[in-house]
Every structure is written in C-alpha cells, then in structure tokens.
FIKOLTOR-531414 format. One record per residue (C-alpha): residue number from 0; x, y, z. Coordinates in steps of 0.02 Angstrom, whole numbers, padded with zeros to 5 digits, always signed. Layout:
N
+-----+--------+--------+--------+
!  nr !   east !  north !     up !
+-----+--------+--------+--------+
! NUM !      X !      Y !      Z !
...
+-----+--------+--------+--------+
***
This chain:
347
+-----+--------+--------+--------+
!  nr !   east !  north !     up !
+-----+--------+--------+--------+
!   0 ! +00621 ! +00963 ! +01504 !
!   1 ! +00704 ! +01135 ! +01562 !
!   2 ! +00820 ! +01121 ! +01426 !
!   3 ! +00683 ! +01085 ! +01294 !
!   4 ! +00583 ! +01228 ! +01357 !
!   5 ! +00729 ! +01344 ! +01350 !
!   6 ! +00773 ! +01290 ! +01166 !
!   7 ! +00589 ! +01331 ! +01124 !
!   8 ! +00594 ! +01499 ! +01206 !
!   9 ! +00756 ! +01541 ! +01114 !
!  10 ! +00686 ! +01489 ! +00947 !
!  11 ! +00520 ! +01588 ! +00973 !
!  12 ! +00626 ! +01750 ! +01025 !
!  13 ! +00733 ! +01720 ! +00867 !
!  14 ! +00580 ! +01701 ! +00748 !
!  15 ! +00500 ! +01862 ! +00835 !
!  16 ! +00657 ! +01954 ! +00801 !
!  17 ! +00659 ! +01908 ! +00620 !
!  18 ! +00477 ! +01944 ! +00602 !
!  19 ! +00490 ! +02125 ! +00684 !
!  20 ! +00654 ! +02162 ! +00583 !
!  21 ! +00576 ! +02126 ! +00418 !
!  22 ! +00398 ! +02196 ! +00461 !
!  23 ! +00420 ! +02339 ! +00342 !
!  24 ! +00457 ! +02233 ! +00188 !
!  25 ! +00345 ! +02070 ! +00230 !
!  26 ! +00240 ! +02028 ! +00077 !
!  27 ! +00163 ! +01875 ! -00003 !
!  28 ! +00240 ! +01826 ! -00172 !
!  29 ! +00130 ! +01849 ! -00323 !
!  30 ! +00060 ! +01694 ! -00393 !
!  31 ! +00080 ! +01679 ! -00582 !
!  32 ! -00004 ! +01545 ! -00699 !
!  33 ! +00106 ! +01402 ! -00754 !
!  34 ! +00180 ! +01233 ! -00700 !
!  35 ! +00274 ! +01181 ! -00558 !
!  36 ! +00382 ! +01021 ! -00538 !
!  37 ! +00444 ! +00958 ! -00368 !
!  38 ! +00563 ! +00835 ! -00307 !
!  39 ! +00565 ! +00785 ! -00136 !
!  40 ! +00683 ! +00665 ! -00042 !
!  41 ! +00633 ! +00600 ! +00126 !
!  42 ! +00704 ! +00492 ! +00274 !
!  43 ! +00549 ! +00407 ! +00337 !
!  44 ! +00540 ! +00286 ! +00486 !
!  45 ! +00398 ! +00165 ! +00473 !
!  46 ! +00325 ! +00089 ! +00638 !
!  47 ! +00182 ! -00033 ! +00682 !
!  48 ! +00115 ! -00124 ! +00835 !
!  49 ! +00140 ! -00296 ! +00773 !
!  50 ! +00326 ! -00303 ! +00775 !
!  51 ! +00361 ! -00402 ! +00926 !
!  52 ! +00426 ! -00566 ! +00856 !
!  53 ! +00480 ! -00662 ! +01011 !
!  54 ! +00484 ! -00664 ! +01201 !
!  55 ! +00645 ! -00681 ! +01301 !
!  56 ! +00621 ! -00782 ! +01459 !
!  57 ! +00762 ! -00781 ! +01595 !
!  58 ! +00783 ! -00857 ! +01719 !
!  59 ! +00707 ! -01028 ! +01712 !
!  60 ! +00622 ! -01121 ! +01804 !
!  61 ! +00456 ! -01031 ! +01777 !
!  62 ! +00423 ! -00997 ! +01959 !
!  63 ! +00536 ! -00837 ! +01949 !
!  64 ! +00527 ! -00772 ! +01771 !
!  65 ! +00581 ! -00614 ! +01687 !
!  66 ! +00494 ! -00592 ! +01521 !
!  67 ! +00561 ! -00467 ! +01389 !
!  68 ! +00477 ! -00437 ! +01216 !
!  69 ! +00586 ! -00429 ! +01082 !
!  70 ! +00538 ! -00298 ! +00941 !
!  71 ! +00598 ! -00261 ! +00769 !
!  72 ! +00646 ! -00080 ! +00767 !
!  73 ! +00649 ! -00001 ! +00583 !
!  74 ! +00766 ! +00128 ! +00548 !
!  75 ! +00748 ! +00277 ! +00428 !
!  76 ! +00747 ! +00234 ! +00248 !
!  77 ! +00758 ! +00342 ! +00092 !
!  78 ! +00595 ! +00385 ! +00009 !
!  79 ! +00531 ! +00494 ! -00138 !
!  80 ! +00391 ! +00614 ! -00164 !
!  81 ! +00369 ! +00681 ! -00347 !
!  82 ! +00231 ! +00825 ! -00382 !
!  83 ! +00164 ! +00910 ! -00531 !
!  84 ! +00064 ! +01069 ! -00512 !
!  85 ! -00026 ! +01184 ! -00631 !
!  86 ! -00083 ! +01358 ! -00600 !
!  87 ! -00238 ! +01411 ! -00695 !
!  88 ! -00259 ! +01577 ! -00782 !
!  89 ! -00317 ! +01670 ! -00611 !
!  90 ! -00153 ! +01614 ! -00535 !
!  91 ! -00249 ! +01572 ! -00377 !
!  92 ! -00327 ! +01401 ! -00428 !
!  93 ! -00216 ! +01260 ! -00443 !
!  94 ! -00217 ! +01071 ! -00474 !
!  95 ! -00083 ! +00956 ! -00400 !
!  96 ! -00035 ! +00787 ! -00440 !
!  97 ! +00095 ! +00692 ! -00323 !
!  98 ! +00160 ! +00520 ! -00286 !
!  99 ! +00241 ! +00459 ! -00134 !
! 100 ! +00346 ! +00297 ! -00126 !
! 101 ! +00443 ! +00205 ! +00009 !
! 102 ! +00519 ! +00022 ! +00015 !
! 103 ! +00608 ! -00027 ! +00176 !
! 104 ! +00691 ! -00187 ! +00242 !
! 105 ! +00744 ! -00215 ! +00417 !
! 106 ! +00801 ! -00360 ! +00517 !
! 107 ! +00855 ! -00420 ! +00683 !
! 108 ! +00894 ! -00579 ! +00796 !
! 109 ! +00916 ! -00642 ! +00973 !
! 110 ! +00990 ! -00793 ! +01056 !
! 111 ! +00966 ! -00853 ! +01230 !
! 112 ! +01112 ! -00848 ! +01345 !
! 113 ! +01137 ! -01001 ! +01457 !
! 114 ! +01037 ! -01155 ! +01496 !
! 115 ! +00913 ! -01067 ! +01605 !
! 116 ! +00843 ! -00952 ! +01467 !
! 117 ! +00736 ! -00971 ! +01324 !
! 118 ! +00681 ! -00873 ! +01170 !
! 119 ! +00503 ! -00915 ! +01098 !
! 120 ! +00359 ! -00840 ! +00991 !
! 121 ! +00238 ! -00728 ! +01073 !
! 122 ! +00111 ! -00870 ! +01069 !
! 123 ! +00220 ! -00994 ! +01154 !
! 124 ! +00323 ! -00922 ! +01292 !
! 125 ! +00315 ! -00950 ! +01481 !
! 126 ! +00289 ! -01129 ! +01552 !
! 127 ! +00282 ! -01208 ! +01378 !
! 128 ! +00452 ! -01149 ! +01333 !
! 129 ! +00547 ! -01223 ! +01468 !
! 130 ! +00593 ! -01380 ! +01368 !
! 131 ! +00667 ! -01268 ! +01227 !
! 132 ! +00853 ! -01274 ! +01235 !
! 133 ! +00985 ! -01169 ! +01140 !
! 134 ! +00852 ! -01059 ! +01066 !
! 135 ! +00869 ! -00914 ! +00954 !
! 136 ! +00746 ! -00807 ! +00850 !
! 137 ! +00769 ! -00693 ! +00704 !
! 138 ! +00639 ! -00586 ! +00615 !
! 139 ! +00630 ! -00471 ! +00463 !
! 140 ! +00504 ! -00340 ! +00404 !
! 141 ! +00480 ! -00258 ! +00241 !
! 142 ! +00363 ! -00118 ! +00208 !
! 143 ! +00302 ! -00044 ! +00047 !
! 144 ! +00197 ! +00117 ! +00033 !
! 145 ! +00131 ! +00197 ! -00123 !
! 146 ! +00018 ! +00349 ! -00120 !
! 147 ! -00053 ! +00438 ! -00271 !
! 148 ! -00154 ! +00607 ! -00245 !
! 149 ! -00239 ! +00725 ! -00360 !
! 150 ! -00313 ! +00888 ! -00284 !
! 151 ! -00382 ! +01059 ! -00321 !
! 152 ! -00337 ! +01204 ! -00222 !
! 153 ! -00360 ! +01390 ! -00212 !
! 154 ! -00241 ! +01516 ! -00132 !
! 155 ! -00325 ! +01637 ! -00008 !
! 156 ! -00226 ! +01784 ! +00061 !
! 157 ! -00258 ! +01849 ! +00239 !
! 158 ! -00170 ! +02008 ! +00256 !
! 159 ! -00003 ! +02034 ! +00185 !
! 160 ! +00086 ! +01894 ! +00281 !
! 161 ! -00030 ! +01736 ! +00290 !
! 162 ! -00086 ! +01627 ! +00145 !
! 163 ! -00202 ! +01487 ! +00149 !
! 164 ! -00222 ! +01340 ! +00025 !
! 165 ! -00368 ! +01233 ! +00058 !
! 166 ! -00373 ! +01083 ! -00065 !
! 167 ! -00479 ! +00927 ! -00104 !
! 168 ! -00475 ! +00789 ! -00212 !
! 169 ! -00447 ! +00597 ! -00228 !
! 170 ! -00302 ! +00479 ! -00173 !
! 171 ! -00261 ! +00301 ! -00205 !
! 172 ! -00156 ! +00200 ! -00074 !
! 173 ! -00059 ! +00041 ! -00075 !
! 174 ! +00021 ! -00040 ! +00091 !
! 175 ! +00114 ! -00188 ! +00115 !
! 176 ! +00194 ! -00271 ! +00257 !
! 177 ! +00302 ! -00434 ! +00241 !
! 178 ! +00349 ! -00507 ! +00412 !
! 179 ! +00459 ! -00658 ! +00429 !
! 180 ! +00508 ! -00742 ! +00589 !
! 181 ! +00622 ! -00902 ! +00622 !
! 182 ! +00639 ! -00995 ! +00781 !
! 183 ! +00771 ! -01121 ! +00792 !
! 184 ! +00846 ! -01227 ! +00943 !
! 185 ! +00840 ! -01404 ! +01026 !
! 186 ! +00708 ! -01496 ! +01126 !
! 187 ! +00737 ! -01587 ! +01290 !
! 188 ! +00813 ! -01742 ! +01188 !
! 189 ! +00939 ! -01632 ! +01100 !
! 190 ! +00847 ! -01648 ! +00943 !
! 191 ! +00857 ! -01487 ! +00828 !
! 192 ! +00700 ! -01395 ! +00765 !
! 193 ! +00662 ! -01251 ! +00664 !
! 194 ! +00489 ! -01152 ! +00629 !
! 195 ! +00469 ! -01003 ! +00520 !
! 196 ! +00316 ! -00899 ! +00503 !
! 197 ! +00276 ! -00792 ! +00349 !
! 198 ! +00143 ! -00650 ! +00363 !
! 199 ! +00096 ! -00546 ! +00221 !
! 200 ! -00033 ! -00393 ! +00235 !
! 201 ! -00088 ! -00301 ! +00076 !
! 202 ! -00197 ! -00152 ! +00071 !
! 203 ! -00263 ! -00062 ! -00087 !
! 204 ! -00387 ! +00074 ! -00072 !
! 205 ! -00450 ! +00250 ! -00149 !
! 206 ! -00555 ! +00385 ! -00076 !
! 207 ! -00580 ! +00574 ! -00047 !
! 208 ! -00437 ! +00689 ! +00019 !
! 209 ! -00459 ! +00858 ! +00103 !
! 210 ! -00331 ! +00971 ! +00182 !
! 211 ! -00265 ! +01146 ! +00209 !
! 212 ! -00088 ! +01218 ! +00196 !
! 213 ! -00052 ! +01385 ! +00286 !
! 214 ! +00101 ! +01481 ! +00252 !
! 215 ! +00166 ! +01640 ! +00352 !
! 216 ! +00289 ! +01741 ! +00241 !
! 217 ! +00418 ! +01822 ! +00347 !
! 218 ! +00490 ! +01898 ! +00180 !
! 219 ! +00445 ! +01886 ! +00003 !
! 220 ! +00565 ! +01741 ! -00016 !
! 221 ! +00562 ! +01656 ! +00153 !
! 222 ! +00409 ! +01568 ! +00228 !
! 223 ! +00358 ! +01450 ! +00369 !
! 224 ! +00215 ! +01331 ! +00336 !
! 225 ! +00113 ! +01196 ! +00418 !
! 226 ! -00007 ! +01070 ! +00318 !
! 227 ! -00135 ! +00953 ! +00390 !
! 228 ! -00231 ! +00839 ! +00269 !
! 229 ! -00332 ! +00662 ! +00276 !
! 230 ! -00387 ! +00532 ! +00162 !
! 231 ! -00525 ! +00399 ! +00186 !
! 232 ! -00471 ! +00247 ! +00077 !
! 233 ! -00600 ! +00118 ! +00042 !
! 234 ! -00524 ! -00045 ! -00017 !
! 235 ! -00476 ! -00228 ! +00000 !
! 236 ! -00346 ! -00295 ! +00136 !
! 237 ! -00274 ! -00464 ! +00092 !
! 238 ! -00185 ! -00576 ! +00232 !
! 239 ! -00076 ! -00728 ! +00205 !
! 240 ! +00000 ! -00826 ! +00348 !
! 241 ! +00096 ! -00989 ! +00315 !
! 242 ! +00229 ! -01088 ! +00416 !
! 243 ! +00367 ! -01198 ! +00380 !
! 244 ! +00434 ! -01315 ! +00510 !
! 245 ! +00539 ! -01470 ! +00540 !
! 246 ! +00604 ! -01566 ! +00692 !
! 247 ! +00640 ! -01729 ! +00776 !
! 248 ! +00466 ! -01790 ! +00718 !
! 249 ! +00476 ! -01725 ! +00541 !
! 250 ! +00649 ! -01710 ! +00465 !
! 251 ! +00577 ! -01659 ! +00297 !
! 252 ! +00502 ! -01473 ! +00313 !
! 253 ! +00312 ! -01465 ! +00325 !
! 254 ! +00211 ! -01324 ! +00258 !
! 255 ! +00060 ! -01253 ! +00344 !
! 256 ! -00061 ! -01134 ! +00273 !
! 257 ! -00156 ! -01036 ! +00420 !
! 258 ! -00237 ! -00897 ! +00313 !
! 259 ! -00270 ! -00833 ! +00146 !
! 260 ! -00402 ! -00711 ! +00155 !
! 261 ! -00470 ! -00544 ! +00097 !
! 262 ! -00601 ! -00418 ! +00166 !
! 263 ! -00660 ! -00243 ! +00128 !
! 264 ! -00599 ! -00109 ! +00239 !
! 265 ! -00602 ! +00079 ! +00265 !
! 266 ! -00427 ! +00150 ! +00311 !
! 267 ! -00410 ! +00330 ! +00368 !
! 268 ! -00259 ! +00418 ! +00341 !
! 269 ! -00188 ! +00573 ! +00427 !
! 270 ! -00032 ! +00678 ! +00384 !
! 271 ! +00048 ! +00835 ! +00431 !
! 272 ! +00201 ! +00932 ! +00388 !
! 273 ! +00298 ! +01079 ! +00462 !
! 274 ! +00407 ! +01164 ! +00329 !
! 275 ! +00525 ! +01307 ! +00297 !
! 276 ! +00548 ! +01366 ! +00123 !
! 277 ! +00656 ! +01499 ! +00022 !
! 278 ! +00615 ! +01563 ! -00147 !
! 279 ! +00734 ! +01620 ! -00285 !
! 280 ! +00669 ! +01713 ! -00432 !
! 281 ! +00741 ! +01667 ! -00609 !
! 282 ! +00754 ! +01748 ! -00770 !
! 283 ! +00572 ! +01766 ! -00831 !
! 284 ! +00427 ! +01835 ! -00729 !
! 285 ! +00345 ! +01665 ! -00698 !
! 286 ! +00506 ! +01567 ! -00664 !
! 287 ! +00579 ! +01534 ! -00490 !
! 288 ! +00671 ! +01392 ! -00390 !
! 289 ! +00616 ! +01354 ! -00220 !
! 290 ! +00702 ! +01255 ! -00082 !
! 291 ! +00602 ! +01177 ! +00062 !
! 292 ! +00650 ! +01081 ! +00218 !
! 293 ! +00528 ! +01008 ! +00342 !
! 294 ! +00467 ! +00854 ! +00439 !
! 295 ! +00325 ! +00738 ! +00397 !
! 296 ! +00199 ! +00639 ! +00509 !
! 297 ! +00083 ! +00517 ! +00428 !
! 298 ! -00029 ! +00374 ! +00504 !
! 299 ! -00134 ! +00237 ! +00409 !
! 300 ! -00263 ! +00179 ! +00535 !
! 301 ! -00279 ! -00007 ! +00540 !
! 302 ! -00192 ! -00024 ! +00377 !
! 303 ! -00112 ! -00194 ! +00427 !
! 304 ! -00202 ! -00354 ! +00467 !
! 305 ! -00119 ! -00516 ! +00531 !
! 306 ! -00187 ! -00685 ! +00566 !
! 307 ! -00090 ! -00758 ! +00720 !
! 308 ! -00097 ! -00917 ! +00831 !
! 309 ! -00163 ! -00894 ! +01006 !
! 310 ! -00124 ! -01057 ! +01080 !
! 311 ! -00028 ! -01220 ! +01018 !
! 312 ! -00042 ! -01400 ! +01062 !
! 313 ! +00078 ! -01416 ! +01220 !
! 314 ! +00240 ! -01498 ! +01173 !
! 315 ! +00210 ! -01498 ! +00987 !
! 316 ! +00322 ! -01346 ! +00956 !
! 317 ! +00459 ! -01432 ! +01042 !
! 318 ! +00465 ! -01567 ! +00914 !
! 319 ! +00457 ! -01445 ! +00766 !
! 320 ! +00272 ! -01469 ! +00728 !
! 321 ! +00152 ! -01332 ! +00721 !
! 322 ! -00007 ! -01386 ! +00799 !
! 323 ! -00123 ! -01232 ! +00828 !
! 324 ! -00281 ! -01244 ! +00934 !
! 325 ! -00349 ! -01061 ! +00918 !
! 326 ! -00306 ! -00920 ! +00802 !
! 327 ! -00348 ! -00729 ! +00805 !
! 328 ! -00345 ! -00569 ! +00710 !
! 329 ! -00213 ! -00432 ! +00738 !
! 330 ! -00246 ! -00255 ! +00679 !
! 331 ! -00106 ! -00124 ! +00677 !
! 332 ! -00081 ! +00053 ! +00609 !
! 333 ! +00063 ! +00096 ! +00492 !
! 334 ! +00150 ! +00259 ! +00549 !
! 335 ! +00283 ! +00361 ! +00455 !
! 336 ! +00388 ! +00498 ! +00518 !
! 337 ! +00550 ! +00593 ! +00455 !
! 338 ! +00630 ! +00741 ! +00379 !
! 339 ! +00632 ! +00798 ! +00201 !
! 340 ! +00703 ! +00915 ! +00083 !
! 341 ! +00612 ! +00980 ! -00079 !
! 342 ! +00660 ! +01069 ! -00230 !
! 343 ! +00529 ! +01159 ! -00334 !
! 344 ! +00549 ! +01228 ! -00503 !
! 345 ! +00414 ! +01342 ! -00566 !
! 346 ! +00400 ! +01383 ! -00751 !
+-----+--------+--------+--------+
***
C-alpha cells in the first residue's frame, strides 16, 4: 500500500510540474468542421460470475473435506473499435458513430490426484461424489460482444484548459456466452462415464445512451481525459442448456434438453475511460492526426442467463445418467476491462 501511495504521489507531482511549466501556453485546440475516423485496438479481459465449472474435493472420506471451486479465468483478448465523427459548421456540434467488437475463447482443465479425491460439477459435489473415481473436468467459454452507438454531442469550453463533451443518442448491443463443461471418470464398479453440459446465453437489445467526456489540455497538443457513459438496453435474452452423457447404463450417448427459453429483459450498461492523447497538426487547416492511449472499464448488468441443475437423483451421475430433480436460474454480469490505443485522423 505504501508503494502504491508513493507512486500516486510521484505521478501527481510530475503532472503538477508539467501543468505549471506550461501554464503560459496552455490552450484548447480550435474545433473545425469536417470528418474524423478513428481505429482503436484494445486488449480486453472478460469476466462473469458463472465461470465456476467444478468442485475439487480432497481428501475423502467426506468427514474431513476440503472443497475448492475451479474457475475459468479468461485472459486478455484483442478487440477493435471503429469510429466515424462529423463536426457540423459550428464546429462545436458533432455526431459520432462507433462499433466495438470482441470475440474470445478460453479453456481450462483439472484432474483429481489420488484415490481419495474427486472432481465433480458444482451441483454434484460433496457426499454424492465419493463414489466418483479417477475424475477430471475440463471447461471452455466463449464470449462475443458487439456494440453499436450513434450519439450527438456538443463541445463546451470551461476556461482555457477544460473542455466538456456531453452526448446523447442510441445504442444497440449483442452479448453471447457459450459455456461447455465435460466431466469424465469411473464409478465404484470401474465403469467409465462422461457427461458434458452445453450452456448458451444470447442477449440482443437497443436503448438510449448518455454520457460526458471531460478533457484537461495541458498544452494545445497534449490532453488528459475521462469519460463516463451509460446505456439502457431493452431486448430479449435467449437461454439454451443441453447435456450429452454415457456410462455403464448407457454406452450410446444420451442427449438431454434442459432449457430452451427466451424472455424480455432490460440490461443497463456502464463504461468509463481514462485517456491521454497527443494531437499532431497536418498540412491543411482542418487536418490532424491524434494518438491516444487509455484504459477501459465496462459492465453489462445481468447480461448473461443460465439454467442449471440444483439437485440430481443420487447415484445416477455415477452411472453416466443425468437425472435432474430441480433446476434454477443463474444471472451474471458481463464485465470488460483493459488497455487500448487509438489513432484518429481528422480531415
């Protein structure tokens, strides 16, 4: 903690030094009519609360257990954001069109070590899993995010250094999570079994978008900005849950459909950015090239839905049969965060 506070203090001192040193020449660059095109490369890490795919129990017997949840941990994945902006004749009013796209895939696996341990689904661990031998689990998750927004903004200068850009408009969003988990092993009679679950959640929605971008220009070319915006998507979420299983009682795979449903849902979305940018004028009064680097935080509230088993018929899983007694609904946020770099050409 002391090291973090020290780094923050040093950064604040350095920024204050730059501001004071350039106070005489600080100014907001003049806005001009015309188009701007931006291309942003991002490295985003998705996360959700439904990524626990198994429970590792060690040691057995169950009288003295240690339970460990096994969770998929997605890494950073490349994403792209493409934007088009037009400044009207008054130069201060602008319309923006942007599209963010992300597609990820991550997987992991775990095997029980020794005869006195087991790996089982989150809905079948504990005493029920004592008869599972030589168990292992593997899981994979895919995320897909597509977000399109059209907004109208207006530049407001506060003094000679601060510029606000409030904006409003409409956004459309598409969220998909594809979660697959497989559990293999042998039962107490040494018969092999395998059970795989397939869980797909898709949301499509559209709604209003509001936000504000605030920039402090240290010089005419260099600025630091922060943005906060929110959208309210109204749409439909679709959920599919299916299983494939085989074991001692069924050597031919059996396919079980648990859920195929859709429902209306409102999904709030929040995102924020911290950014530094540098503007380089080009030949021509209205042309420039800007480079920006920053960090993005984004959250889609309850944008993922999953139908999961709550309890199974005791002993059925060990034979490779999925006999479900009760089910439940699982809601999860979809969070994104990561660094980015942008190139903006104004002409």
